[in-house]
C-alpha positions as CSV (number, residue, x, y, z in Angstrom):
1,M,-31.3,121.8,165.0
2,D,-34.6,122.5,163.2
3,R,-37.7,120.3,163.5
4,R,-37.3,118.8,160.0
5,T,-33.7,117.7,160.7
6,F,-34.7,116.2,164.1
7,M,-37.6,114.2,162.4
8,K,-35.2,112.8,159.8
9,L,-32.7,111.8,162.4
10,S,-35.4,110.2,164.6
11,A,-36.8,108.3,161.6
12,G,-33.2,107.1,160.7
13,A,-32.6,105.9,164.2
14,L,-35.9,104.0,164.2
15,V,-35.0,102.3,161.0
16,L,-31.6,101.3,162.3
17,T,-33.1,99.9,165.5
18,A,-35.7,97.9,163.6
19,A,-32.9,96.6,161.2
20,G,-30.9,95.5,164.2
21,A,-33.8,93.7,165.8
22,L,-34.5,91.8,162.5
23,T,-30.9,90.8,162.0
24,G,-30.3,89.8,165.6
25,C,-27.7,92.5,166.2
26,G,-27.2,92.8,169.9
27,G,-28.8,89.3,170.4
28,M,-27.3,85.8,170.8
29,N,-25.3,86.3,167.6
30,D,-22.9,88.5,169.6
31,R,-22.5,86.0,172.4
32,P,-19.9,83.4,172.9
33,K,-20.7,80.3,170.8
34,V,-19.5,76.9,169.7
35,T,-20.8,75.1,166.6
36,I,-20.9,71.3,166.4
37,D,-22.4,69.6,163.4
38,G,-24.8,72.4,162.5
39,V,-25.9,73.1,166.1
40,V,-24.8,76.4,167.7
41,F,-24.4,76.5,171.5
42,M,-24.3,79.9,173.0
43,C,-23.7,81.0,176.6
44,E,-23.6,84.3,178.5
45,A,-22.1,85.2,181.9
46,P,-23.9,83.4,184.7
47,T,-25.7,84.3,187.8
48,I,-23.7,82.6,190.6
49,T,-25.1,82.0,194.1
50,V,-23.8,80.2,197.2
51,D,-26.4,79.0,199.7
52,S,-26.1,78.6,203.5
53,D,-24.9,75.0,203.0
54,H,-22.2,76.2,200.7
55,A,-23.7,74.7,197.6
56,V,-22.8,76.7,194.5
57,S,-25.4,77.4,191.7
58,Y,-24.1,78.4,188.2
59,C,-27.0,79.6,186.0
60,P,-26.1,81.3,182.7
61,L,-28.3,82.4,179.9
62,F,-27.9,79.4,177.5
63,A,-29.3,79.1,173.9
64,I,-29.2,76.5,171.1
65,Q,-29.6,77.3,167.4
66,N,-30.4,74.1,165.6
67,D,-29.7,74.5,161.9
68,T,-30.2,70.8,161.1
69,V,-33.2,68.7,160.1
70,E,-32.8,66.6,163.2
71,Q,-34.1,67.2,166.7
72,V,-31.4,68.1,169.3
73,I,-31.8,66.3,172.6
74,L,-29.4,66.9,175.5
75,E,-29.8,64.6,178.5
76,P,-28.8,66.0,181.9
77,E,-25.7,63.8,181.9
78,D,-24.6,65.6,178.6
79,I,-24.2,68.8,180.5
80,A,-21.6,69.2,183.3
81,G,-19.2,71.6,184.8
82,T,-16.6,72.4,187.4
83,V,-15.6,75.3,189.5
84,T,-11.9,75.8,190.5
85,D,-11.0,78.0,193.5
86,M,-8.0,80.2,193.8
87,E,-5.9,77.3,195.2
88,N,-6.8,75.1,192.2
89,N,-9.1,72.9,194.1
90,E,-11.7,71.6,191.6
91,Y,-15.4,70.9,192.5
92,P,-17.9,69.2,190.1
93,L,-21.1,70.9,189.1
94,K,-24.1,68.8,188.0
95,F,-26.8,69.9,185.6
96,A,-29.9,70.3,187.8
97,C,-32.6,70.6,185.2
98,N,-34.5,68.4,182.7
99,K,-33.3,67.4,179.3
100,L,-33.1,70.1,176.7
101,T,-34.9,69.6,173.4
102,V,-34.7,71.8,170.3
103,E,-36.7,71.1,167.2
104,P,-35.1,71.1,163.7
105,N,-34.3,74.5,162.2
106,S,-35.2,76.4,165.3
107,Y,-33.8,78.4,168.2
108,K,-34.4,78.1,171.9
109,E,-33.2,80.1,174.9
110,Y,-33.0,78.9,178.5
111,R,-33.2,81.9,180.7
112,S,-34.2,80.8,184.2
113,S,-32.5,78.7,186.8
114,K,-35.4,76.2,186.4
115,E,-34.4,75.7,182.7
116,F,-30.6,75.8,182.9
117,C,-28.6,75.6,186.0
118,L,-25.6,73.6,187.4
119,E,-25.2,73.0,191.1
120,S,-22.4,71.6,193.3
121,E,-22.7,69.4,196.3
122,K,-22.8,71.0,199.7
123,G,-19.5,72.0,201.4
124,V,-17.9,74.1,198.6
125,P,-16.0,77.1,200.0
126,A,-17.8,80.4,199.5
127,E,-14.7,81.9,197.8
128,C,-15.4,79.5,194.9
129,S,-17.9,82.0,193.6
130,D,-14.8,84.0,192.6
131,G,-13.1,81.1,190.9
132,T,-13.1,79.8,187.3
133,F,-16.2,78.0,186.1
134,I,-16.2,75.6,183.1
135,L,-19.4,74.4,181.4
136,R,-19.2,71.4,179.2
137,V,-21.9,70.3,176.7
138,A,-21.3,67.0,175.0
139,Y,-22.9,66.6,171.6
140,H,-22.2,64.1,168.7
141,G,-18.9,63.0,170.2
142,Q,-17.6,66.6,170.7
143,T,-17.8,69.0,173.6
144,A,-18.7,72.7,173.6
145,V,-16.7,74.3,176.4
146,F,-17.5,77.7,178.0
147,R,-14.9,79.0,180.5
148,Y,-16.0,81.8,182.8
149,D,-13.3,83.7,184.8
150,G,-15.6,86.1,186.6
151,K,-15.5,88.6,183.7
152,T,-15.6,86.9,180.4
153,V,-17.0,83.7,178.9
154,T,-14.5,82.1,176.5
155,P,-15.8,79.4,174.2
156,S,-13.9,76.5,172.7
157,K,-14.4,73.0,171.4
158,E,-12.9,69.7,172.5
């Protein structure tokens, strides 16, 4: 390949990369999402930890795209979850962070365990970290549901 062809290909790759960044390709648009009344809830595969007291922490990357003219406020009690072990024993997960607020016509990501994390009580068997996790976000009388089976996050609405 001559230098001129290489330069053209490099410039083309740069343009495609910039276009992808501007359009959100490879971003939250490709992630599992549920839309409720103009608000898009998005969730990626979590980081799961089990501490020495057998408390499970479920901390996904979570984002909200608010395409409405109203502020979105989610109180901690609006966010809950469960983990089910291989024997179908179910354990509740409680949202362990502060309320989430997203301004009108804006987007916000929650990336750290201090911003978005669910936790169990002590005494959950360690093998639960290999179980099925369900995250539920209640909003406007509906619920965005994200089911994680250890490989894939599957979104649905109830």
